[in-house]
C-alpha positions as CSV (number, residue, x, y, z in Angstrom):
1,M,16.6,5.7,-13.8
2,D,16.6,2.8,-16.2
3,D,18.7,0.8,-13.7
4,V,16.3,1.6,-10.9
5,Y,13.3,0.5,-13.0
6,S,15.1,-2.7,-14.0
7,M,15.6,-3.4,-10.3
8,L,11.9,-2.8,-9.6
9,L,11.0,-5.4,-12.2
10,E,13.5,-7.8,-10.8
11,D,12.2,-7.3,-7.2
12,I,8.5,-7.3,-7.9
13,G,7.8,-8.6,-11.4
14,V,7.0,-7.5,-15.0
15,P,4.3,-5.0,-15.9
16,M,0.7,-5.7,-16.8
17,Y,-2.4,-3.7,-17.9
18,R,-0.4,-0.8,-19.2
19,Q,-2.4,2.5,-19.6
20,E,-0.8,5.2,-21.6
21,V,-0.5,8.5,-19.7
22,P,-1.9,11.5,-21.6
23,P,0.2,14.6,-22.0
24,S,-2.5,16.5,-20.0
25,S,-1.8,14.4,-16.9
26,I,2.0,15.0,-17.3
27,S,1.3,18.7,-17.5
28,R,-1.2,18.6,-14.6
29,Y,1.5,17.3,-12.2
30,Q,4.5,19.2,-13.5
31,G,6.2,20.8,-10.6
32,L,4.0,18.9,-8.1
33,L,5.5,15.4,-8.6
34,P,9.1,14.7,-9.4
35,D,10.3,14.8,-12.9
36,A,11.6,11.2,-12.6
37,L,8.1,10.0,-11.8
38,L,6.6,11.9,-14.7
39,Q,9.3,10.4,-17.0
40,L,8.4,6.9,-15.8
41,W,4.8,7.6,-16.6
42,A,5.7,8.8,-20.1
43,E,7.8,5.7,-20.8
44,H,6.0,3.0,-19.0
45,G,2.5,4.3,-18.3
46,W,0.3,3.5,-15.3
47,C,0.2,-0.3,-14.7
48,G,0.5,-3.2,-12.3
49,Y,3.6,-5.2,-11.5
50,G,4.2,-8.7,-10.3
51,E,0.7,-10.0,-11.4
52,G,-1.0,-7.1,-9.6
53,L,0.9,-7.1,-6.4
54,F,2.0,-3.4,-6.9
55,W,0.5,-0.6,-9.1
56,M,1.7,2.8,-10.3
57,V,-1.5,4.8,-10.6
58,N,-3.1,8.0,-11.8
59,P,-3.2,10.2,-8.6
60,Q,-6.3,12.1,-9.9
61,E,-8.4,8.9,-9.7
62,Y,-7.5,8.7,-6.0
63,D,-8.3,12.3,-5.0
64,S,-11.5,11.4,-3.3
65,V,-9.8,8.5,-1.5
66,T,-7.0,10.8,-0.3
67,A,-9.4,13.4,1.0
68,S,-11.5,10.8,2.8
69,W,-8.5,9.4,4.7
70,I,-6.8,12.7,5.5
71,Q,-9.6,15.2,6.2
72,G,-9.9,15.8,9.9
73,S,-6.6,14.0,10.7
74,P,-3.4,15.6,11.8
75,L,-2.1,15.1,8.3
76,E,-4.5,17.5,6.7
77,K,-2.3,20.6,7.2
78,T,1.1,19.0,6.9
79,D,1.3,18.9,3.0
80,I,-0.6,18.3,-0.2
81,Y,-0.6,14.6,-0.9
82,H,-1.1,12.5,-4.1
83,V,-1.4,8.8,-4.3
84,I,1.2,7.5,-6.7
85,A,1.2,3.8,-6.0
86,R,-0.8,1.1,-4.2
87,S,-0.6,-2.5,-3.3
88,A,-2.9,-5.4,-4.2
89,F,-4.5,-5.1,-0.7
90,G,-5.0,-1.4,-0.7
91,D,-1.9,0.0,1.0
92,L,-1.5,3.6,-0.4
93,Y,1.8,5.3,-1.1
94,L,1.5,9.1,-1.2
95,W,3.8,11.8,-2.4
96,G,3.8,15.1,-0.6
97,E,4.5,18.2,-2.8
98,N,7.0,19.4,-0.2
99,S,8.0,16.2,1.6
100,G,8.2,13.7,-1.2
101,P,7.6,10.0,-0.4
102,S,6.5,10.9,3.2
103,L,3.2,9.1,3.8
104,C,2.0,5.5,3.6
105,I,-1.6,4.6,4.6
106,F,-2.2,1.0,5.5
107,S,-5.9,1.0,4.9
108,N,-6.9,-2.4,6.3
109,V,-5.7,-1.4,9.8
110,S,-6.2,2.4,9.6
111,R,-2.6,3.1,10.3
112,Y,0.0,5.3,8.6
113,T,3.7,6.0,8.6
114,Y,4.9,9.6,8.1
115,D,8.2,11.2,7.5
116,P,7.8,15.0,7.9
117,A,11.1,16.0,6.4
118,E,10.9,18.6,3.7
119,R,13.0,18.0,0.6
120,S,14.5,20.4,-1.8
121,P,13.4,20.2,-5.5
122,K,16.9,18.7,-6.3
123,A,16.4,16.0,-3.7
124,M,13.1,14.8,-5.0
125,G,14.6,12.8,-7.9
126,R,16.8,10.9,-5.5
127,A,14.0,10.4,-3.1
128,F,11.8,8.9,-5.9
129,Q,14.5,6.5,-6.8
130,S,14.9,5.4,-3.2
131,F,11.1,5.1,-3.1
132,L,11.1,2.6,-6.0
133,L,14.0,0.6,-4.5
134,S,12.2,0.3,-1.1
135,F,9.7,-2.2,-2.4
136,D,9.9,-6.0,-2.7
137,R,7.4,-8.8,-2.8
138,D,7.6,-9.6,0.9
139,Y,7.0,-6.0,2.0
140,L,3.9,-5.7,-0.3
141,D,2.4,-9.1,0.5
142,F,-0.2,-8.6,3.3
143,N,-0.1,-11.5,5.7
144,E,1.6,-13.6,3.0
145,L,-1.8,-14.0,1.3
146,F,-1.2,-12.7,-2.2
147,S,-0.3,-15.9,-4.0
148,K,-3.1,-17.9,-2.4
149,T,-5.6,-15.1,-3.0
150,K,-4.6,-14.7,-6.7
151,E,-4.9,-18.4,-7.2
152,K,-8.4,-18.4,-5.6
153,L,-9.9,-15.2,-7.0
154,G,-7.8,-14.5,-10.1
155,I,-5.7,-11.6,-11.1
156,L,-7.0,-8.1,-10.2
157,S,-8.3,-5.7,-12.8
158,P,-6.9,-2.1,-12.6
159,D,-9.9,-0.9,-10.7
160,E,-9.9,-3.7,-8.1
161,I,-8.1,-4.6,-4.9
162,Y,-8.3,-7.6,-2.6
163,G,-10.4,-6.6,0.4
164,F,-11.4,-8.3,3.6
165,V,-15.1,-8.8,4.1
166,P,-16.0,-8.0,6.8
167,A,-13.3,-5.4,7.2
168,L,-10.6,-5.9,9.8
169,Q,-11.5,-2.7,11.6
170,I,-14.9,-4.2,12.6
171,G,-13.7,-7.6,13.6
172,G,-13.0,-9.4,10.3
173,A,-10.2,-11.9,10.1
174,A,-7.0,-11.6,7.9
175,K,-7.6,-15.0,6.3
176,I,-8.1,-16.0,2.7
177,E,-11.6,-17.2,3.5
178,H,-12.6,-13.5,4.1
179,V,-10.9,-12.0,1.0
180,E,-12.9,-10.7,-2.0
181,K,-12.3,-8.7,-5.1
182,V,-13.7,-5.2,-4.4
183,K,-13.7,-1.9,-6.3
184,I,-10.9,0.3,-5.2
185,T,-12.5,3.7,-4.6
186,E,-15.7,2.5,-2.9
187,H,-13.8,0.0,-0.6
188,L,-11.1,2.4,0.4
189,I,-13.5,5.2,1.2
190,L,-15.6,2.7,3.2
191,L,-12.5,1.7,5.2
192,S,-11.6,5.3,5.9
193,Q,-15.0,5.7,7.5
194,L,-14.8,2.7,9.8
195,G,-12.2,4.0,12.2
196,Q,-9.9,6.9,13.0
197,L,-6.5,7.0,11.2
198,H,-3.6,6.5,13.7
199,Q,0.1,6.7,13.2
200,Y,2.2,3.6,13.7
201,T,4.2,3.7,16.9
202,L,7.0,1.5,18.3
203,S,4.4,-0.4,20.4
204,D,2.7,-1.5,17.1
205,I,5.9,-3.2,15.9
């Protein structure tokens, strides 16, 4: 796991705003999230990486966001999901208790990707390592706006994301002139209410 974490730092960047994870949070998610993730929390905390491009987060703080996006969608009965990471622009990476790293919600465009395969408890550790290795700066950088936005607005605080105002779902433009720092929970719940969540299809690529 140390090698995988080192590769994460190499691909995305060093940590910032570290928050220690209390034992109560480790206990809360024991058996629900993979041991490898809980070990990472214990050793490295919840924090941002790469000057705030990518964040490992406290799932409990995102329960209302998860519910707002998933309730009433086809995903509601597929698994129980927990947000474990997010991007600077509000992309959400969720862990399914039975399916592992199976769901990503791209909040700015109300789209998601979904891998319905169930994984055995033994496979969850390997799946989490693969999850960490799947990220790089290009993948996380929405419309290649991160560096310019960071230079214009400054580095994000742990409770902020870069959001488009007006939102893309109601005709906003994915341009730096329309990006603001916004509070995570309020903005993501607002986005979830602006349009129905749809799965990415081949026609979207």
